[in-house]
ZARO-55208 format. One record per residue (C-alpha): residue in one letter; x, y, z. Coordinates in Angstrom, 2 decimals. Layout:
% ZARO-55208
  rodren        u        v        w
       A        X        Y        Z
...
//
This chain:
% ZARO-55208
  rodren        u        v        w
       M   -13.84    48.14    -8.23
       H   -14.83    44.49    -8.06
       E   -14.72    44.14   -11.85
       K   -10.92    44.19   -12.16
       P   -10.19    41.32    -9.75
       R   -13.09    39.37   -11.25
       A   -11.58    39.73   -14.73
       F    -8.57    37.61   -13.71
       K   -10.46    35.06   -11.65
       D   -12.00    33.15   -14.56
       P    -8.78    32.77   -16.63
       Y    -6.87    31.84   -13.47
       S    -9.35    29.09   -12.59
       E    -9.19    27.80   -16.18
       V    -5.38    27.64   -15.99
       C    -5.61    25.82   -12.65
       R    -8.00    23.27   -14.15
       L    -5.69    22.82   -17.14
       I    -2.68    22.27   -14.88
       D    -4.62    19.75   -12.79
       A    -5.74    17.90   -15.92
       C    -2.16    17.81   -17.29
       S    -0.85    16.61   -13.92
       E    -3.40    13.81   -13.90
       Q    -2.35    12.78   -17.42
       V     1.33    12.75   -16.44
       L     0.53    10.74   -13.31
       E    -1.55     8.22   -15.26
       Y     1.14     7.88   -17.94
       H     3.92     7.18   -15.45
       C     1.78     4.77   -13.42
       D     0.94     2.85   -16.59
       L     4.58     2.92   -17.69
       A     5.72     1.52   -14.35
       A     3.04    -1.16   -14.30
       T     3.42    -2.39   -17.88
       T     7.11    -1.88   -18.62
       V     9.28    -1.24   -15.59
       L     7.79    -3.80   -13.20
       H     7.42    -6.59   -15.76
       N    10.22    -9.10   -16.25
       A     9.24   -12.73   -16.72
       R    12.77   -14.13   -16.43
       S    13.55   -12.76   -12.98
       N    10.04   -13.50   -11.74
       D    10.19   -17.24   -12.38
       W     9.93   -18.07    -8.70
       D     9.44   -21.82    -9.23
       S    12.73   -22.23   -11.03
       H    15.25   -24.67    -9.58
       R    18.14   -22.44   -10.64
       P    19.01   -19.35    -8.63
       F    18.66   -16.03   -10.42
       Y    22.17   -14.95   -11.46
       E    23.53   -17.45    -8.95
       G    22.00   -15.45    -6.10
       D    24.15   -12.36    -6.77
       K    21.47    -9.90    -7.99
       V    18.06    -8.62    -7.16
       S    15.33    -8.91    -9.78
       H    15.65    -6.74   -12.86
       C    12.22    -5.25   -12.25
       V    13.25    -4.01    -8.77
       Q    16.45    -2.52   -10.19
       H    14.57    -0.84   -13.04
       W    11.93     0.43   -10.61
       W    14.67     2.13    -8.58
       F    16.27     3.67   -11.67
       F    12.86     4.76   -12.96
       L    12.02     6.47    -9.65
       Q    15.40     8.22    -9.53
       G    14.97     9.62   -13.03
       L    11.35    10.56   -12.50
       R    12.11    12.30    -9.21
       G    14.90    14.33   -10.77
       D    12.84    15.28   -13.82
       L     9.77    16.26   -11.84
       W    11.64    18.46    -9.38
       K    13.57    20.15   -12.18
       S    10.50    20.99   -14.25
       L     7.55    21.44   -11.86
       S     6.75    23.23    -8.65
       P     7.65    21.23    -5.55
       R     4.00    20.72    -4.67
       A     3.04    19.41    -8.13
       A     6.18    17.28    -8.36
       R     5.54    15.73    -4.95
       R     1.92    15.00    -5.86
       I     2.82    13.20    -9.09
       F     5.81    11.40    -7.60
       S     3.87    10.18    -4.58
       G     1.12     8.85    -6.84
       V     3.61     6.89    -8.95
       V     5.43     5.55    -5.87
       L     2.19     4.47    -4.19
       D     0.82     2.82    -7.32
       S     4.02     0.95    -8.18
       L     4.65     0.02    -4.54
       G     1.13    -1.39    -4.39
       I     1.92    -3.60    -7.38
       L     5.15    -4.83    -5.77
       V     3.52    -5.47    -2.39
       T     0.71    -7.44    -4.02
       R     3.21    -9.45    -6.05
       Y     5.64   -10.23    -3.24
       T     3.04   -11.03    -0.58
       S     1.45   -13.66    -2.80
       L     4.73   -15.38    -3.77
       R     5.92   -18.76    -2.57
       P     9.52   -18.89    -3.82
       G    11.33   -22.18    -4.13
       P    14.42   -22.84    -2.02
       S    16.79   -21.79    -4.80
       R    15.02   -18.44    -5.23
       L    14.63   -17.61    -1.52
       S    17.81   -15.49    -1.46
       Q    16.51   -13.48    -4.43
       F    13.20   -12.98    -2.66
       R    14.97   -11.68     0.45
       A    17.25    -9.41    -1.59
       D    14.25    -8.02    -3.50
       A    12.34    -7.32    -0.28
       L    15.36    -5.57     1.22
       A    15.95    -3.54    -1.94
       I    12.28    -2.44    -2.01
       L    12.53    -1.30     1.61
       L    15.76     0.57     0.89
       V    14.19     2.32    -2.09
       C    11.28     3.35     0.12
       T    13.62     4.85     2.71
       E    15.42     6.74    -0.06
       V    12.29     8.29    -1.60
       L    10.49     8.98     1.68
       P    12.01    12.47     2.19
       S    10.82    13.47    -1.28
       L     7.30    12.34    -0.45
       A     7.11    14.11     2.92
       G     8.11    17.60     1.81
       S     9.59    18.60     5.16
       G    11.19    17.04     8.20
       D     7.96    17.50    10.13
       G     6.07    15.63     7.42
       L     8.12    12.51     8.10
       F     6.87    12.27    11.66
       C     3.40    13.82    11.55
       S     0.41    11.74    10.61
       G    -1.51    14.78     9.29
       M     0.66    15.36     6.23
       A    -2.21    16.63     4.09
       G    -2.39    19.87     6.05
       G    -2.19    22.12     3.00
       A     0.28    24.48     1.45
       G     1.53    26.01     4.69
       G     4.19    23.95     6.42
       G     4.88    21.36     3.75
       E     6.15    23.72     1.10
       A     8.71    25.53     3.20
       G    10.87    22.53     3.97
       L    11.00    21.08     0.47
       G    13.26    23.71    -1.04
       G    16.18    22.93     1.26
       G    15.97    19.28     2.21
       G    13.79    17.27    -0.12
       G    14.45    19.39    -3.19
       D    18.23    18.95    -2.98
       L    17.85    15.23    -2.44
       A    15.35    14.95    -5.27
       A    17.64    16.76    -7.67
       G    20.40    14.32    -6.87
       G    22.40    16.55    -4.50
       G    21.97    14.23    -1.55
       G    24.59    16.03     0.54
       G    24.17    18.68     3.16
       G    22.52    16.42     5.71
       G    24.14    15.53     8.99
       D    23.23    11.93     9.73
       G    24.27    10.28     6.43
       G    21.30     7.89     6.49
       G    20.50     8.55     2.84
       A    24.05     7.80     1.78
       A    24.07     4.57     3.77
       S    20.82     3.34     2.25
       R    21.93     4.47    -1.20
       S    25.21     2.55    -0.96
       A    23.41    -0.50     0.41
       A    20.90    -0.38    -2.46
       V    23.67     0.02    -5.02
       S    25.64    -2.88    -3.56
       L    22.54    -5.09    -3.83
       M    21.95    -4.08    -7.43
//
């Protein structure tokens, strides 16, 4: 009687290992893509320049492209993967790219003409973080609980209604409109 369940255990564990390996490859690819392509723009990162970047009207191209990259990645992941796998990959990319931006912007000393760009970039980064935070949490409880890594129990249930709709670009259905306000503020900056 124990032979039949055992027969499926080995192939199932092999498939799980294959999925984990593929997820790691996708995560590594997108982290590398963000670091080498999306977050690199020498022209908008010339912080010693005496001329304001686009006369102070725009945030840096790399911050804009980072936002667009995250929007596309979030939509693609939630359309093609399970919510748990999509959240795992997306959170890894967000944390890695956010780490690059934090390291870059905390070490900067912008000149007086680029100070408005620096402030706009910092605000845009914070707005992007508020926009992607529901996708990273998985449920409303995950936004306020420090023990988010509790497992597959509570985190999965809330993602289908709230975070999944937001991740797929639906964005509506909420009551407070905070996402729409931050989205419009981010768009007006960019």
